[in-house]
C-alpha positions in Angstrom: -99.4 8.9 -39.8 -102.7 8.3 -37.8 -105.9 7.4 -39.5 -107.5 9.9 -42.0 -110.6 9.8 -39.7 -108.6 12.3 -37.4 -108.9 15.1 -40.0 -110.5 18.3 -38.7 -112.3 20.3 -41.5 -113.7 23.9 -41.0 -116.9 23.7 -39.0 -119.9 25.9 -39.3 -118.8 27.8 -36.3 -115.4 28.7 -38.0 -114.6 32.4 -38.6 -115.2 33.9 -42.1 -112.4 33.3 -44.6 -109.7 36.0 -45.0 -109.3 37.8 -48.2 -106.4 35.4 -49.0 -108.8 32.4 -48.2 -111.3 33.8 -50.5 -108.8 34.1 -53.3 -107.8 30.5 -53.1 -111.4 29.4 -52.8 -112.1 31.2 -56.0 -109.0 30.4 -58.1 -107.8 27.1 -56.8 -110.7 25.2 -55.4 -109.1 21.9 -55.1 -106.2 23.2 -52.9 -108.7 25.2 -51.0 -110.7 22.1 -50.1 -107.5 20.5 -48.9 -106.4 23.5 -46.8 -109.6 23.1 -44.9 -108.3 19.9 -43.7 -105.1 21.5 -42.2 -104.6 22.3 -38.6 -106.6 25.7 -37.9 -103.2 27.5 -36.9 -101.6 26.8 -40.2 -104.4 27.4 -42.5 -103.7 31.2 -43.0 -100.0 30.3 -43.9 -101.1 27.8 -46.4 -103.5 30.4 -47.8 -100.7 32.8 -48.3 -98.5 30.2 -50.0 -101.4 29.2 -52.3 -102.2 32.9 -52.9 -98.6 33.5 -53.8 -98.8 30.7 -56.3 -102.0 31.9 -57.9 -100.7 35.3 -58.6 -97.5 33.9 -60.1 -99.3 31.3 -62.2 -101.8 33.9 -63.6 -99.2 36.3 -64.9 -99.1 34.4 -68.1 -102.9 34.6 -68.3 -103.0 38.4 -67.8 -99.9 39.6 -69.6 -99.4 38.4 -73.3 -96.1 40.3 -73.7 -93.2 38.1 -72.5 -91.1 41.0 -71.4 -93.8 42.4 -69.2 -94.3 38.9 -67.8 -90.7 38.5 -67.0 -90.7 41.9 -65.4 -93.6 40.7 -63.1 -91.7 37.6 -62.1 -88.7 39.8 -61.3 -90.9 41.9 -59.0 -91.8 38.8 -57.0 -88.2 37.9 -56.7 -87.2 41.2 -55.6 -90.1 41.3 -53.1 -89.1 37.9 -51.6 -85.4 39.0 -51.3 -86.5 42.2 -49.6 -88.8 40.6 -47.2 -86.2 37.9 -46.4 -83.8 40.7 -45.6 -86.3 42.4 -43.4 -87.9 44.8 -45.5 -91.4 46.0 -45.6 -93.7 43.7 -47.4 -95.1 45.5 -50.6 -98.4 43.7 -50.9 -100.9 41.9 -48.6 -99.8 38.6 -50.0 -96.3 39.3 -49.5 -97.0 40.3 -45.9 -98.8 37.1 -45.2 -96.2 35.0 -46.8 -93.4 36.8 -44.9 -95.2 35.7 -41.7 -95.3 32.3 -42.9 -91.6 32.4 -43.8 -90.9 33.5 -40.3 -93.1 31.4 -38.4 -92.5 28.1 -40.4 -89.1 28.7 -41.9 -90.2 28.4 -45.5 -87.2 27.9 -47.9 -86.8 31.0 -50.0 -84.8 29.0 -52.7 -87.8 26.9 -53.4 -90.2 30.0 -53.7 -87.4 31.3 -56.2 -87.5 28.0 -58.0 -91.1 28.4 -58.6 -90.6 31.9 -60.2 -87.6 30.5 -62.3 -89.8 27.7 -63.6 -92.6 30.0 -64.7 -90.3 31.7 -67.0 -91.2 28.9 -69.4 -94.9 30.4 -69.5 -93.2 33.0 -71.8 -91.2 30.7 -74.0 -92.3 30.7 -77.7 -92.4 27.0 -77.9 -94.1 24.4 -75.8 -92.0 21.8 -73.8 -89.8 19.7 -76.0 -90.5 16.3 -74.5 -92.2 14.6 -71.6 -89.2 15.1 -69.4 -89.3 19.0 -70.0 -92.9 19.0 -69.1 -92.3 16.8 -65.9 -89.5 19.3 -65.0 -92.0 22.2 -65.3 -94.5 20.4 -63.1 -92.0 19.5 -60.5 -90.6 23.2 -60.5 -94.1 24.6 -60.0 -96.7 22.2 -58.2 -93.9 19.8 -57.0 -92.2 22.6 -55.0 -95.4 24.2 -53.9 -96.5 20.8 -52.2 -93.1 20.5 -50.6 -93.4 23.9 -49.2 -96.9 23.1 -48.1 -95.6 19.8 -46.5 -92.8 21.6 -44.7 -95.1 24.4 -43.4 -97.3 21.7 -41.8 -94.3 20.0 -40.2 -94.1 17.0 -42.5 -90.7 15.7 -41.8 -88.8 13.0 -43.6 -91.4 12.4 -46.4 -90.8 15.6 -48.0 -89.6 14.0 -51.3 -92.7 11.9 -51.5 -94.8 15.2 -51.1 -92.8 16.8 -53.9 -93.2 13.9 -56.2 -97.0 13.8 -55.4 -97.2 17.5 -56.1 -95.5 16.8 -59.5 -98.1 14.3 -60.3 -100.8 16.8 -59.3 -99.1 19.3 -61.6 -99.2 17.0 -64.6 -102.8 16.2 -63.9 -103.4 19.8 -63.9 -101.8 20.5 -67.2 -103.9 17.9 -68.7 -106.9 19.3 -67.3 -106.0 22.9 -68.5 -105.5 21.9 -72.2 -108.7 23.4 -73.4 -108.3 26.5 -71.2 -104.7 26.9 -72.4 -105.7 26.4 -76.1 -108.4 29.1 -75.6 -105.4 31.6 -74.8 -103.3 30.3 -77.8 -101.0 28.4 -75.4 -99.8 24.8 -75.6 -98.0 22.9 -72.8 -98.2 19.5 -74.4 -94.7 18.4 -75.5 -93.9 19.1 -79.2 -91.9 16.0 -79.6 -94.8 13.8 -78.2 -97.3 15.6 -80.5 -95.0 15.1 -83.5 -94.4 11.4 -82.9 -98.2 10.9 -82.6 -98.9 12.7 -85.8 -100.9 15.4 -83.9 -101.6 18.7 -85.6 -100.8 21.2 -82.8 -102.9 23.9 -84.7 -105.9 21.7 -84.2 -105.3 21.4 -80.6 -105.0 25.1 -80.2 -108.2 25.6 -82.2 -110.0 23.2 -79.5 -110.6 20.6 -82.1 -108.7 17.7 -80.8 -106.8 15.2 -83.0 -107.0 11.4 -83.4 -103.6 11.0 -81.9 -103.9 13.2 -79.0 -105.5 10.4 -76.7 -102.2 8.5 -76.8 -100.2 11.6 -75.8 -102.7 12.2 -72.9 -102.5 8.5 -71.8 -98.7 8.8 -71.6 -98.8 12.1 -69.5 -101.3 10.5 -67.3 -99.1 7.5 -66.7 -96.3 9.8 -65.8 -98.7 11.6 -63.3 -99.6 8.4 -61.7 -96.1 7.2 -61.4 -95.2 10.5 -59.3 -98.3 10.0 -57.2 -97.0 6.4 -56.1 -94.5 7.5 -53.5 -97.2 9.0 -51.3 -98.7 5.5 -50.9 -95.3 4.0 -50.1 -94.5 6.7 -47.5 -97.9 7.0 -46.1 -97.0 5.8 -42.6 -94.2 8.4 -42.4 -96.7 11.3 -42.8 -97.6 12.9 -39.8 -101.3 13.7 -39.2 -100.9 17.4 -39.3 -99.2 17.3 -42.7 -101.8 15.1 -44.3 -103.6 18.2 -46.0 -100.5 18.8 -48.2 -101.0 15.3 -49.6 -104.6 15.3 -50.3 -104.1 16.5 -53.9 -102.9 12.9 -54.6 -106.3 11.3 -54.2 -108.0 14.3 -56.1 -105.5 13.7 -58.8 -106.5 9.9 -59.0 -110.2 11.0 -59.4 -109.5 13.3 -62.3 -107.1 10.7 -64.0 -109.8 8.0 -63.5 -112.4 10.3 -65.0 -110.1 11.0 -68.1 -109.5 7.3 -68.6 -113.4 6.7 -68.7 -113.4 9.4 -71.5 -110.9 7.4 -73.7 -108.3 10.1 -72.7 -110.2 12.7 -74.7 -108.9 15.8 -73.4 -111.7 17.8 -74.9 -114.4 15.7 -73.3 -116.9 17.8 -71.5 -116.8 17.5 -67.6 -114.0 15.2 -66.7 -111.8 18.2 -65.5 -114.4 19.4 -63.2 -114.9 16.5 -61.1 -116.9 17.2 -57.9 -114.5 15.9 -55.1 -115.8 13.2 -52.9 -115.1 13.6 -49.1 -111.3 13.7 -48.7 -111.5 10.9 -45.9 -112.9 8.5 -48.5 -110.5 9.7 -51.2 -107.4 9.3 -49.0 -108.7 5.9 -47.9 -108.8 4.7 -51.5 -105.6 6.4 -52.7 -103.7 4.7 -50.0 -105.3 1.2 -50.4 -107.1 1.2 -47.3 -104.7 2.7 -44.9 
């Protein structure tokens, strides 16, 4: 991988964003920022991939009835299978994703894994333990990062990209605790909460709990452990694939902000960090490489 100084963000003369680009900018600001650092010829494919992820992830926000949520997930499965077999795309997102699949050889089984993992959004109970939570992050954000990495021609460091995406997913789940609580949902592992003596009802009420900081600290440590392979494999990452890895330094920034708040998940502001320039973030994340 060459120096991060070679990154080429969108310039003022760049064309206006497509509808998919606008959707990613609105609903996934962090990944949107990283996409602007990708090669121009691949940005729209990334927008399609991330827009697909947004639509799937938001099902549980928009649908409270589990059966209806699972029906929507199945619609996406059927749509992917149809497009893969040469059928007509049923939506603009699927049309753009079909183009990305054809041009970049995206692995359909990985897209299906994202859908399968989101079945857990409609489970009556939160993840049982830290491993179950990590598996959820791996099957959603981790797989998405691997797809983005492959789309950008990342090559042999794909497992590092997937691990980094898992760390980003765990970080995102910590950031989303107040939002999920407002929806009556909880992704913090039930076993960890019980061991720490945390009253889940208080968390859902947005009131926090004295033992919650310890739970957050352990999940943050797990996130950092999954971010580490990107540092070890940084020299194996081609320049053009770097945009798929930039959520790593962003995750570091959020986790550092949470640590400064004493791992208080309900502290205001830590989950809305204003990202510094990505060149600087990557430089610090990789220890100066």
